[in-house]
N, C-alpha and C positions, 0 to 999 in steps of 0.2 A: 201262657201269660196273656191276659186280656185287660185292657185299660178302658174304663168307662168314666162317665162324668163323676166328679167328686171321689175319684178312686185312684190310688197310686199303687205301683207295684215295686217291690224291692227284692233284689237278689243279693244274698249275703253269705258269708262264710264265717265260721267261728274264728276268732283271732288266735293265731298260733302263739307259741311261747315268745316272750319279749326278747328282742335282740337289739343290737346297737343300730341296725339299719331301720329307719322309720318306715320304709316301704316293703319290709319283709312280710308284713301281713297283706293278704290279698284284699282288694277293696270290695265293699258292698256296692252293688249296682242298683241305683234308685231310678225307676222309670216314672216320670210325672206326665200329666196330660200335655199333649203337644198339638201341632197343626193338623195331624191326621185325624180324620173323623173317627169317633169311637167304633162305628160299625165296620170300619176298614181294618181294625186290628186283627180280625179273623180272616181277612181277605187273603186268598192263597197267593203266595209269592214263590213260584217255582217249587211247589209241593208242600209248602208250609205256610200257615198263617203268620203274619208279621210278628205278633206277640209270641207265638210258639217259637219262632226262629230266634227271637231275642233271648228267651230263656235257655234254649239249647246251646246257642253260641256262648252265652255267659258261663254255662256249666262246663262247656268244653275248654274255656279259658281258665277255669279253676274256681268259679263261683259255686256256692252251695245252695242252701235253703232259700226258697222264695217267700218273702213276706208281703202280705197284701194289706194296704191301708184302706179302710172303707167302712167305717161305722159297724164293724162286727159282721159284715156280710160274709157269706160262705166263700171260702177261698177255693180256687181251682185245685184239682188234685195235685199233690206234691208240694203245695205251698201252705203258708200259715197266715191267717187273718189277724191284722193288727188294727186297732181302732184309729190311732193317730200318731203324729210324730213323737208325742210324749211316750207312747208305748215302745217306740224304737229306742228312745234315749235311755229307757230303763234296762235295756238289754246290754249287759256288760261287754259282750263280744263286739257288738256294733259300736258302742261308745269308744272302743279302743282301736277300731279298724278304720282305714281310709274309706271315704265315701265317694263314689262316682255317681253323679246325678245326670240323667239324660231325659229328653222328652220322648213321649210315645211317637212313633213314626221314624225314629232313628234306625237306620239299617245296621243291625248288630252283626258284626263279623268277627270271627275268632281272632284273626291276626291283630286288628287294632285293639281289641279288648285285652289280648295278651301284652301288647306294648304298653297299654295303660297300667297294667300291674307292675311294670318295670320303671315307671316314672318315679324319680326321687324328688321329694318336696321337703322343704325345711319343716321342722316339727309343728310349727303353728301356721304354716302357709296354706294357701289354696290357689288353684289355677282354673282357668275357664277357656273354653272355645266358644265364642259368642254364639248364642242361639242353639248350640248343639250339646255342650258337655261342661260339667263342673266336676272338679276333683278336689277333695278335701283331705288333708294329711291326717293321720290317725290321732295325733295330739290335739287337733282342732275339731275332731268329729263330734265329741260330746257337746262342745259349745255350739257347733253348727246345728245339731239336732235341737238343742234347747232354744236357740234363736228362731229356728223355723217353727217350733211348737208355739213359742210366744207370739209369733207373727200370724198365727192362725193357719199354719200349714204351708203357705207358699205354694199354691197349686201348680203354676206352670214354671218353666225354667226361668223366665224373665223375673218372676217374683222371687224365686230362689236366689238368683244372682243379686237382686236388689237387697234382699235381707242379709246375705252373706257379705256384701260390700259394706253395708252399714256396720256390721259386726267386726269384720277383719280388715277392711280397707280394700283397695283395688287388687284384683287377682293377677297372678302371673300367667304367662302363656303356656301352651302345651307344645310338644315337639311336632314338627310338620308331618312326621310319619303317622300321626294319629289324625286321620282326616275322614271321619264317618260321613255318610250321606244322609241328609234329612229328607224324608219323603213328605211332601206337602201338596203336590199337584199331580195330575195324571201323567205328566211328562216325567215326574220323579219316579213313578212306579216303573216306567220303561227303563229309566236310567239305572234303577236298582237291579232289574233283571240283567242288564248288560254287565253291570259291575260284578254280580255274583257269578255269571258265566265266565267272565275274564279271569276270575279268581280260580277257576278250575284248570287252567292251563298249567302244566307241570314244567318245572325247570329241566327235568330229565327228558322231556320230549325231544326226539330227533328232528332234523330239519323238515322232512316230509310229514312227520306226524304233526308238527306244530302248524305247518302252513297248508296242509291238505286234509289230513284225517281229523285233526282236532276241530276245525270249523264245522265239518260235517257231523261229527259225533255230538258236538254241542247243540247243533240244530235239532238233532233227534232227541237229545236229553231234554231240551226245552219243551218239546211236544209231549214227552212222556212224564214230565215232572208232576203234573197235576192228575195223573192217572194212577190206578192201583198197581201198576207194574213195579215189581221190586227189583233191586239191584241184582240179586241172585238169579231171578228169572231172566234178566237181561244177559247175565253171564251164560246161562244154559242156552239161550237162544243164539248168542253169538257163536258158541262152540258148535251148535247144531249146524249153523250156516257154514262154518269152516269144514266140518266133516262131510256135509253134503257136496261141497266143492271138491274134496280130495279125489273122488273117483274120476274126475275129469282128467287127471294126470295119468290114468291107466291107458289112455288113448294117445296115439301119435298125431291125431288130427288137430290142426291148429284151432278149429272152432271149439272143440271139446276142452282143450287145454286153456283156451282163453276164458271159457265159462268157469272152469275150475279156478283160474287165477283171479278173476273178478270176484268170485264168491270168497276166496281167501282174503282179498282186499276188503270186501264187505265185512268179513269176520273181524278183521283188524280195526275197522272203523267202529263197528258196534261194540267191540271189546272195550272201547273207551267209555261207553255209556254207563256201564255198571258202576264204575268208580265215580263218575260224574253224578249219577243219581244218588249214590251213597253219601257223597260229600254235601250235595245240596240239601238232603233230608236228614243229615246226621245219622245215617243208618250203617256206617262202617262196622264191620264185624270181623273177627279173626277167621271164622268159617268162610265168609265172603272173599277175603283176601286169598285164602288157600284155594278155594274153588276157581277163582280168576287165574291164579298163577298156574295151577296144574291143567286147567282147561286149555289155556293158551299153548302150553307145551305139548299136550296130547294132540292138538290139531296139527302142530308143526311136525310131530313124529309120524302121524298118519299120512300127511302130505308127502313126506320124504319116502315113506314105504310105498305109496302108490306110484310115485315117480320111478322108483327102482323096479317095481314089478312091471310097469308099463314099458320101460326101456328094455328090460330083460326079454319080455314077450316080443318086442319089435326086432331085437337083434338076435334072438335065440341064443343068448349068452348068459353066463352066470355072474360075470364081474359086476354088472349093475346092481345085483343083489348084495354084493359085498360092499359097494359104495353106500347102498341104502342102509345096510346094517350098521355101517360106521356112522352114518348121519343120525340114525335113530338112537343108537347107544350113546353117542356123544351128546345128543340133545337131552336124553333122559338122565344120563349121568351128571351133566352140568346142572340140570334143574334139581336133581336130588341133592347135590353138594350144596348149592345155594340155599335150598330149603333147610337142610340140616344145620348149616352153619349160621345163616343169617336170619331166616324167618322163624324157625322153631323156637329159639330162645327169646324172641321178642314178646313184650307184654301186649295186651289187647289194644292199648291206645296207639293211634297213629297207623300209617300204612305199613303192612308187613314187608312189602318188597319195594325198596327204593334204589338199591345198588347190589351188585354181586359181592361187594366188599363191606367189611365192618369199618374200614377206614377209606371212604371213597376218594379222598384227596390224593392218594398215591397215583403215580404215573401209570403203573400197570392196571390199577383199578379203574382209572378213567378210560383207558383203552378198552378194557373188557366191557365196561358199561356202554361205550359207544358201539361196540360190535354186537352187543345183546339187543340193541334196538331193532325195530322191525322194518326199517327202511329197505331191507333186502326184498321185501314183497314186490317192490316196483321192478326189480330185476326179473323176478319170476313172471310178472305181467308182460314185460318186454319180450322175454324169450318165448312165452306162450303164444304171442301173436304170430310167430313163425313156426309153431309146432316144435319148439326146441326147449321146452321147460325142463326136460331132463338134464340139460347142460348145467342147470343150477345144482343138480345133484353132485356134480364133481366138486363144486365149491363147498357144498354142505358135507359131503363124505370126507373131504380132507380137512375142512375148517372146524367141524364140530369136535372131533377128538383133540385137535390142537387147542381149541378153546378150553376143553376140559382139563388138559394138562396145565395150561396157564392158570386156571382156577386153583388147581392143586398147589402150584408154585406160590400163588398169592396167599392161599390158606396157610402154607408153611411159613411164609414170611410173617404173616400176622400173628402166628402162634409164637414165633421166636421173639418178635419185637417186644411184647410185654415182659418176657423173661429177661431181656437185655436191659430193661429200664432199671436204673439203680433205685433201691428202696430209699424213701425219704426225699427223692428228687423233687 
């Protein structure tokens, strides 16, 4: 999406079947000229031009076709050129759908756009967030379009608000949770970057991941966002770093183990970058989620195998290999079960892996989600400083099969629970 002088952009969806709820139809998003300079609409913001980010965020939130108002000029690929507001008013779907109108330069984010679709307005009401956003209920959209057409278009948001105030009276307010950032100054561009990066922090991050790894991975992702590096390339690179570090655990020497542990930690940090880049650029894919999930588990399995082989060579005993086999089989078995139960049935939209459970709120599910986080890597680093990384193999060799057993118990519970739910409850 690009906004230039005398040109407005609209994202819209066909109106669904009529229901009793006036907000059941998703709103059309109208982007009018704003404070940001027209040349800045294509300025990269963490990998995407501001206009392109608006369109992708709106589509992710549920919006569809992009309509372009601008004297019949050629519309960007994927959008439709419309001459003026009258052309929009003639479209039945638009005339029956709620309208959201924003200025160019507003930072479009999927979360607040999705919240916008949930706002309930009285049939003939409208609401505004001064200087940033207007929302018109579906029953008033036809009149709003007619009023804007009669006013000569209402080029910027202030003119739109003035026209709608004259037609419908003072607007209502919008929920505080809808708080988009308007980019108008150089400082606003930096604030937009910080806001987008903060939005990449996951609720499921462990303590160390949130306070140590995530700040570092975000710094790397910020540097890579405007480069051609793809999320899948980042996944493969992080896996390669982890695999290069694994042979360090074949040695009993502290310095080699420490190198291996630090490379394993680097793998964990870089492993966050692929998802961050994918979310920043709207490049999430099912294949990317599968590659990320299995790449991580392959690295862990190879590290456990190297620990077992190195310890066996040092002690000239077989039992470390038994521990290693237990750790590897428990890791691969747990990953296979989670993939088969949770990831495989999921649709393409949204992250493939967020929990080991289909019902994450259960106590056992919360425990297993906590244990599945990678904070254990810091224990490996601490042991490696003293040449004792193999000690962690005892924890992994005993813990991995127990983890698998608990996953099976959880799966059995979740399978029985739906069957126990009374029909018609």
